[in-house]
N, C-alpha and C positions, 0 to 999 in steps of 0.2 A: 187686645184684638188687633187685627190688621187686615187691610184690604188687598186686592190684587196688585195695586200700584206700589205697595210697600214690600212686596215679596222679593225674594232673592232671584238672581239670574243663574245661568249655568255655572258660572265661576264662583258661586256662593257670595256674591257681592250684593248687598241690599240696594234695590233701586231707589225707593223713597219717592214721595210725591213732590219733593223739592220745593216745599212751601215753608220750610224753616219752622216746623213745629205745628203748623196749622193744616190739618189734612183737608184736601179738597173735597173728599167724599163725606166728611163728617163722621167717619166710623172708627177712627183711630184715637180719638180723644177719650179720656176716662169719664165715667158717669154719662155716657151717651145713651139716649133713649131712642129705641126704634119706633118709628111712627107706623104702627100696623093698621091705622085707619087712613093712611094717606091716599090710597087708591079707591076709597069709597066715596060716593057722591052723597051730598046732603039731601034730606027730604025737601019736598017742594015748599017754598015759602020760608025756609030757615036760612038765616044769614050766617056766614062763617065767623068764627071768633077773630076779633081784631087784636089779639094779644099774642106776643111771641116770647119765647124763652131765650135769653141771651147768656152765653157762657163767657166767663172771664178767666183770669189766671187761677190755676190749681183747682179747677172745678167749682169756683164761685159762680152761682147762677142767680139771675133776677128776671122779673117779668116786666115787659114794657108794652105800651099800647101803641098800635099803628094807627095814629090819628089821620094821617094823610093818605091812607090806603095805598101805600107803596107796594110794589111787587117784590116781596121778600120770600126767599126760600131758605131751606136749611143749608148752612155753610156760608151764607153771605156775611160779609163784614160790614157792620152798620155803626153809626154814631148815635148814641143815646144820651138822655139827660143825666147830668152828673150833679154833684153837690160840692162846690159850684162847678161851672163849666160843662164840658161834655166828656163822655167816656167812649171807648172803642171796644166792641166785643163781637163775638161770632154767634150767629143764630143757631141754636141747638135743637129747637122744637117749635112746631107751629101746628095749627089745626085743632081738631076736637080733643086731642089728648091734653091740651092746655087746661081744660076744665078739671081733669083728674089731678093734674099737678097742683093746680090752685087749691083744690080741696085738701090735698095732702099737706100743703103749707098753711092751711087755715085762712085763705084769702077768698074774697068774693070777686066775681067778674067786674062788678061796678065799684070796686074799692078805689079810694083816692090815693092810696099808697103806691099804686102802679104808675110809674112815670112814663113818659112818651118817647117815641122814636123820632129823632131829628131827620136823618137822611141816610142814604147809603154812603159808606165811607169813600172819600176821594183818595187819590194817590198821595196828596199832601197830608191828609189825616193819617194814612197808613205809615208814611215816613216819620211823622212826629211820634206816632205810637211805638214804632220799632226803636227809634233813638231813645225814647224814655225807658223802654224795657231793657235796653242795653246798659243803662246806668244803675239798675237795681242791685247788682252784685257789689259794685263799689260803694253804693250807699249803705248797704247792709254791713260791709266791712268797717267803714268809717263810723257807722252808728254804734257798733260794738266797742270801738275804741273810746267813744264818748261815754258809753255806759260804764266802762272800766274806770275812766277818770273820775266820774261822779260817785262810783261805789254803790250803785243801786243793785238790789237783789232781784234781778229780773233777767230773762233770757230773750234776746231778740232773735226770733226764728225766721222771719221772712219780711220782705219789703215788696210792695206792689204800687207801681206808679199808675196814675190815672191816664186816660188816653191822650189828653191834651198836654200832659207833662207839668201841670201846675200844682198837682197835689200828689202826696205819697202816703200810703197807709202802712204803718209799722205794726206787725203782729208780734206779740210777746207773750211769754208765760211767766207766771210768778206764783209763789206759794202764799205770799202775804200781800196785803194792800201796799202799793208803792206810790209815793208822791213824785210824779214825773213832770212837774211844771217847769223846773229848770231844764230838764231834758228836752222838752218841746222847744224852748227858746234856743237852746244850743243847736238842735237839729235844723230849725227854721233858718237860723243865721248861717249855718254851715252850707246848706244846700239851696237856699233862697226859694223855698217852696212852702206850700201849706202842708202842715203835718197833722196826721190823725193817728192816735194810738188806739189799738184794738187788742184786748186780751182774749186769748183762746185757751182752751183746755189742752191737756196732753194728748188726748185722742185726736182733736182737730189739728194739732201740730203734726202728728204722725201722718194724718191724711193729706196734709199739704205737702209735706216733704217726700212721702212715699218710701218704698223700700221693699225688701224681700222678707217674708215671714219664715218661721221655722218649718213650714210645710214645703218650702221651695218655690212658692208662687208669690205674686205681688200682693201687697196688703189689701185686704177687703175694703178697708175704709178709704183707700185711695183709688179704687177701681169701680166698685159697684154699690158699696154699702152707703146708704144715705142716713138712716136713723142710727145714731151712735147711742145705744142704750146702755144703762149701767149694768155691770156684771158683778154679782155677789159670789162669795165663797160657797153659798148653799148650792149653786149650780154645779160646782165640782163635787160636793158631797152627794148630791142626788145621783151623779153619774159614777160614783165609786172611784173617784180619782184621788191620787195622793196630793195632799195640800203642800206641794213644793212650789214656792214662788218663782224659782228659776224656770220651771217648765210651764207654769200657768200664766206667767206674765208675758206680754207682747213687747213690741218695740217702744211703745209709749210708756212702759213701766207699770201699766195696770193690767188687770186680768183680760185675757184674750176675748174678743167679741164672739169667736166661734164657739165658746162654751154655751152660748144661748141657742145655737142652731138646733141641737137635738134634745134640748131640755124638755120640751113638751112631750116628746116621744117617751123619754124616760119616766116622766111623771105619769103618763098614761099606763106604762107598764108596772109602775110601783103601786098602783091602786089595788092590785090583787095581792100584794105582798103584806105580811104582818109588819108591825112597827118594830124597829130594832130594840126598843127598850123593854119588850116583852120577855119575861123570864120563864123558862121551861122548868117545871117541878118534877123531879124524879125521886125514887127511893134512895139513890146514892147522893142526892143533893140537888141544888138549884144550878141550872145551866144558863149562861149568858151568851149574848150574841157577839160574834167576832167580826165576820165579814160575810158577803154574799156575792154571787155571780148572777146578774140580772138576765143574761142571755141563756145560761144553762139552767136557771131557776134552782140554784143550789145554795144552801146555807152552811155556815160553820159555827158550831157552838162548843163551849168548853165549860167544865165545872168551875164553880167559884173557889172551891177548896183545892182543886188540883188543876192547874192551868197548863200542865206540861203537854197535854194532848188535845187536839182539836177533832171534833166529830163532824163528819160530813152528812148532811141531811137534805132531802129534797123538800120542795115547797109543800107537797101534799103531806109529807110526814110531819112537818112543823105545824101545819094546820090541824092535823089529827091530835097532836100532843096538846095544843092550845085548847081544843074543844074538850078533851078529857080533863084538863086542869080546870076549865070553867065548871064542869060537873063534879068538882071536888074529887077527882080521880087522878092518881099519880102513876107514872110509867115506871117500870122496873129500872131501866137504864137506857142510855143512848147507844150502847154497844149493840143492842138488839136491832135497832133501826139501821145502824151502820153496816151490819152484816148483810142486809138486804140490798145494799148498793155495791156488791162485789161486781165490778165491771169486767166484762169479758175483754180479753186482750185482742185487739184487731191489728193485724199486720198491715201497715201502710208502707207501700213501696216508694218512700220519699228519699231514702238514703241508700239506694241500690249500689251506686258507684262509690260511696263513701264521701260524697261532697260536703257532708255536714261535719266531718271529722276535723278537729283542730290540728291533729298531728299527721295529716295526710302528706305533708311535704317534708316530714322529718326522715322518712324512710329513703335511703339512697337507692338510686336506680341502677340496675345492672347494665353493664356495657354489652352491647350486642356485637356479634361477629359479622363483619360486613364483607369479608373476603369472598365467601361463597356467593353472597348476594350480587356482588359486582360481576363475578364470573357468569352467573346465571342470567344476569340482566342483559348481557350482550346477546346471548342466544335466545332471549325471551321474545316470543312473538308479540307484535303490536296489536293485532286485531284478533277477534274470536275466530274469524274465518281462517286466518293463517294457523291458529292453534289446532283447529280441526284437521286441516290438511296435513299438518305435521304429525298429528297422532295417527292418521291413516297411513302415512308413510312408515311410521315407526312399527306398526303392528306386524306387517309381513316380514320386516327385517328381524324383529325380535323372534317371530315364529321360526324363521330359517335358522337363526342362531341357536334357538332351543333344540331344533331337530338335529342340526350338525353336532351339537354338544352331546345329545343323547346317543347319536350314532357312534361318535368317537368313544363314548364311555362303553358302549356295547362291544365295539371292536377291541378296545383295550382289555375288556373283561374276557372276551373269547381268546385272544392271543395269550393272555395270562394263564388261562386254564389249559390251553394246548401245551404251553411250555412246561407246565407242571406235569402234565400227563407224559410228555416226552421224556422228561427227566426221570420219571419213575420206570418207564419201559426200557431205558438204556441198560444193556447187559454190562457186566464188569469186563474189563480188558484183561482176560487171562492168557491170551495167546502169547503176548509179549513176555510175560513172566515165565510161561512154560518153556519158551524157546531159550531164554537165558539159563534156565535150570538145566536144560538138556545140553 
């Protein structure tokens, strides 16, 4: 998510709220809850809830009681009770929605586990908090060196300093139980702080580190997903997915959480479907289930003795055969039912230009003659009005040329005919010959 202050300017340069990771509006942090009851007034005689939700590093949230009735709003940086000392966090939620969040976490409003708010953070508190957060990367790097020297089978995934800088929590993952007593001594002597080790699961580690999923978006566990539930392979089976661990596993190495999103819809759709272990009895033999398409409500069956061919049947046909088998009646063959599913060919104009062809770039293009185009482009009119005027000028000239050409052809034909007639009418020159003879 992003607010208007974090949008880009004309030169595509992000503006940013310039708060170094802490958005002033409280809308750019992950796992942010929108207070849709903030503009509503409370009923008469009801007191507002004196509990606020405080966010820390990587979406870690806790509830604190505002004992001194301080004027606290969402986005304020406050100092709260720590163990020991105090911690610095940002207020992420307040008001009546706190009751819903407490109910989701299984806490009561009067619970003694809720610690108290000390004060609004001063500039000195913020400076100490920022200097402590700047040391987290170096502490994690040196902590991994100490782990390698001790040879412990565990992975140090993250380090979080307390707001006063006197305590650091080391988050780690391990497959087996690890004795890290010597590790705590070495870390405490190396950094001169109070050390707390906290083991997290692989899903919690992925949520803290973040990343991009196979869908191209940010991980659900690091943006909005709160309840990290277990995902079993039966969720993939119900959705007719191939049990390929490379496709079904997420960044944490376990099955993706998104497999549970549509599981209830698939289960509702499968209530009308027969079980896959049902065998269809025919005169040619027994037919077993191969696969099905839940969206098209289509099944594929094959004979036990001859598995070379699969037969496509609809849900209604399968139910009909099952009912006949319950009444001790057998069907002649599955071919009869398959003939009823002769689908009519529908022309879909999706590949009109050949965009789906894999060999569309293999055909060489013909070279076009550009000489005539260049000559015509010089005399080509720029506007449609100029083209009309030019055509109007051309018409009388062309008509005159045609008339002159026709008249010339007529004259030439007449002269030709006259010359031929004259040639025929000329008498022979006998006078000269007669004179010579005389």
